[in-house]
N, C-alpha and C positions, 0 to 999 in steps of 0.2 A: 619626816619620808617620804617620797610620792608610793609609788607601786615596785612592786619587786622589780631588779631591771631586767631580769626575765619576761617581764608581764609588759614588759614597755616597749614599742616601735624604737626603731633606730632613728626616727625623726625624733620625739619625745625626749629617749636619752644621748639626746647628742646635745637640745637644748637646754636642758639639768648640765650637759654639762657647762656650758659651754655658759651658764649661772653661775655654777662652782669657781669657772674661770673669773668673772667677771666680781664672786667677794672675795678676792684672793685664798678662794680653797687654793687651787690645783692652776699649769701654767697647760696651753695644749703645744703641741710643735707646727707650726705652719698653723692653719686655716682650718682643715679637717672637714668634713662631711659627716651628714648619716652614712657614708657610704663609707667610713674608717678614718679614725685617729690616732696619732700620735699622743702620746706623753710628755711633755717636759718634766727636769725636776725646776721643785722651786715648795721653797720652806713659809710658804707663807707673807715674804716679805723682800726675797730675791732669790736669784738664782742657785739652784744647788744642787749638785747634780742625783739625780736619783730620786728623787723628795716627790714620793708622793702623797699630799696629803699630812704632811708629818712625818713619814714611816720611806726610808731608804726601799731598795728595790735594788737586791745584788742576783748573781745568779753564781750555784753553787751546784758544781758538777759532781760532786760525790754524794750528796744525797746524805752528805754525815756531819757530826762537829766533833768527827775524831779524829780527821785525816782529815788533807786539801781546805785551799783559802778560799773564802768567798769572789766572786767578781769584784773590780771596779762598777761605784754605780753606774745605776742605767737604772730611768725609766721606761716602759716597754713602745715598741711602733705599732703599727701597720693593726691598732683591734677594734674587734668592733664596739660602736658605741656603749652598747650596751653592759662586755664585758668589762671596755671601760670604766664603766659607771661603777659596775657592781663590784673591782677592784678598789675605786677610789672610796667608794662604802667603809667596806673590807678594811683599808687601812686608817678610816677614821677607828671604828672601831677599836678593832687593838688600839692607837693610838691612845683613847680617849678612854676607853677601859680596864686597859694589861698596862700601858706606858711604853709596849710596844714600839722601838728608832729602826730596826730593822727586818725584812722580807725576803727569806729566801725561796729560790724557787728553782723547776732543770726544764720552764718555760711558760714566756708566757706571751713573747712578741707572735705577732700573728707571721705567713711566710713562710720560706724554708721548702726544702726537696723531702720526698720520702728516700726508702731503702735504694730505690731507683733510682731518684735521678732525675724523676719529675719532679714536677711543684706539686707542693702543699697541700686538701684541699676542704680536707680535713679541718673538725673544732678548732685543731692545733692550727693549720695552715693558713685559718681564714678566721681568728685574732677572737676565736667564740671562746677560748678553754685557759684556763690555769692550771701549774702543777707546782703547791707548796710543798717545802722544802721544813720551814721551820721558821720563826723569828727568833729575834734579839730582843730585850725587853731593862728595862733598869728600874729597880727594888726603892722603895722609899729610899733606905738605905746609901740606896746609890751604887749598888752594888748592880754588876749588872749577871743577866742570866738568860740563857739560850737552851729552846727546847726546838729538836726533827722529832720528824713523826717515824724517822730511820732506830735514833735512838731511845727516842720518850713513852712510844708506842707499839710503833712494829714491828720490833724483835725482841718487848718484853717476856719476859717468859714470869706466865700465870698459872693457874691453877687448870686455865681454859685453855694456854699455850705452851704449854709446855718445853723450856728450850725456844721460847720465842715464836715457836708458830705453831697454827693451829694442825693435830693432827690429822695421817691419809686419813679419809675415810669421812672427814668433818662435813662436811656433804656443806647445802645453804643453812647449814643448824651454827651458826655464828653467834654470839654474839660482843659490849664495848668489852674487852678484854682489862679494863681499869678498873671496869666495879668491882674485880679484888682489891679485897679487905686488906690486903699491903699495899696498895696501890698508894703512889701519893696523892695526896688532893688535893694538891693545886695544880699540878697537871694533870690531874682527870677531874677536876674542873675544866682546865683550859678546854684541853680538845675534845670535850662535850660541850662550851658555850659557844667554843668556834666552829664544830661544825651541825650547829645550831643554826645561825649566821650564816655558813656558805649554806645550807640549804634553803636561807629563804631568800637565796638574790640568785643565785646559778638555779638547775637543773635537779627535778628534786624527786619526785613521784614520775614525773611523765616528760616524753620530749617539748610536750607546749606551754603556754605563759603558765599552769599550774595555779595561778589566784593568788591566795593568802590563805592557804591550806596550813591545817600546824605539818612542821616539815616531820617526817619519817627520824626516828632511833637510832642511834650507831649500830645496826645488825641486821638493818632491815633494807629491803630492797633501793635499793637508788642510782640516781646518775651524777651521785658524786659517790667517787674511788675511793677507798682508803684499806687499811690492815686487815678491821674484822669483817670485810665487805660479805655479801653469805654467794653468789658468784665466784666460781672457782675454777681457774683455769692455768695451771701449772707449765712452767716453759710455755709460756705465750707473752704477750703487750698488753691481756686481757687480766680479771679477776683480781682478787684481793693481792696474789701473790702477785702480781707486778705491781701493787702497788703497797709496798712493804717501809718506800722511806717518802713516799706523796704525798699526797690528798689534790687526787683531781677534779676540778670542778671547769660544765663548760654552759653555755647559752644553746638553745638549742640543739641538733642532731648534734649528730656522735658524726654522722658523715660527712657528705656536700650539705651547703643551705644555699640554696636561691637564693 
């Protein structure tokens, strides 16, 4: 694997995507360019709706596995090639490490409008961000398992998060709640490993390239947003409270990137 996606130019990321397409790992919809790409469903041998490097991508509006159904499979469109490459790498890792077969999200594709109906030009609108809800995997015995941020992390009650939330007044003094001795070891290890992978490909310590620095640990300040993030902003779209049901990761700055 080459440099982290966040540290690459759009041109280099696009070139790597073309190499992956030539190797039958992915398919691009149309020709694409360094300015933007759309992924197509491809299972390695033939077209397969929503399949990205072995993992079927689906929107899950409820943000939980307890109610609602995932959307029909859909490979995301209008992506910055760096974000597309990071997503492909993530899907490869999830498939190869945990036999994940589906990825659920609350937003990946670029475009859209803001709450005032204007074209969205932040990291999401520019196709540079992912809001990851959870995954479905298959165990060695064939049994399916599903983990979501909401159900298996962000609302889990522990000694640090009684009732499933950080107490009022906690401020930035957070840590990884699933380090609790009562936590399921597989679930604990999965979210920690996933966070580390995300923090090596998407922005972590800064909005710059970040290079190959050791990724932050859960509970430290990072551009990766999650239920145990030290930033707190109740009642807004920011901070850990707004990310109790998904992981937010981005390439580049949060606002408009030239």
